[in-house]
Residue, then its C-alpha position, 0 to 999 in steps of 0.5 A: m500499499n503506497w502513500g497515496w492510499k493512506i493519505t486518501g484514507v485519512y481524509v475519508l475517515f476525517a470526512l466521515g468523523m465530521i459528518g458523524l459529529v454534525l448529525m450528533a450535534s444537530s440531533q441535540r435539543v437546545d432549550l432556551v429559558s423560554k420559548d419567547y425568550y427575546k420577548e421576555e427580555l424586553a419586559f426584564s426591567q419591569q420584572m426587576d421592579a416587581a422583584k424590588h417591590a416583593s423584597s420591600l414586603n420584608q417577608s417572602i414566600q416560604v417553600d417546603a418540598q417533601e415527597g413531591i409536594l410543594r408547601l407554599s406559605f404565603p406571608d400575611t402581607i399578601q392579601t387574601g384572594t390574591k391571584i398568584q401565577l406560579h412557574w415551576y422552572c427546570p433549568f435542565n429540561a423544559l419539559n419538566d416546567r409546570k405553570m399554574e395559578c393559585s389564590v391566597e386563602d385564609s390559611h395562607v398555605f397552598l399545596w402543589d403536587v410536583s411529583e411527576t417531575p424528577s428530582g433536581n434543582y428548580e426555581l419556583r417563580a411567583q408573580w402577583k399584583m396587589g394594588d398598583h404594584n406587580y410583585y415577583q419572587p424567585i425561590q430556589v427549591k431542591r427536590 
């Protein structure tokens, strides 16, 4: 076997390897933080203002995660009847995200079943409106 065939073999192996890498890379899922990421970026300053309002309450939503149940304890500063949008955000797989809306009851406690999501680090994002102000509180949760 002469040098010409060896060089041709190296080029063919290189080309096949590159084709394999391209096929493997194109089959990978790429999840952004949200599907409408760029639209949400425009509203980021409003979210920062809402986070400042939430921190000014001097109390925060407390979360206890046990056996797939989130126990949310809302502070007394949140009025009864306030609607709160909850986003259970999974940074490693968008298929595990959950969204729901709840209303603050007299007990100021809400139970949410998230047992169908795998264990890991999550972020619970709570948004609500009281009076003229919007509020936003992200909470790190390990399940």
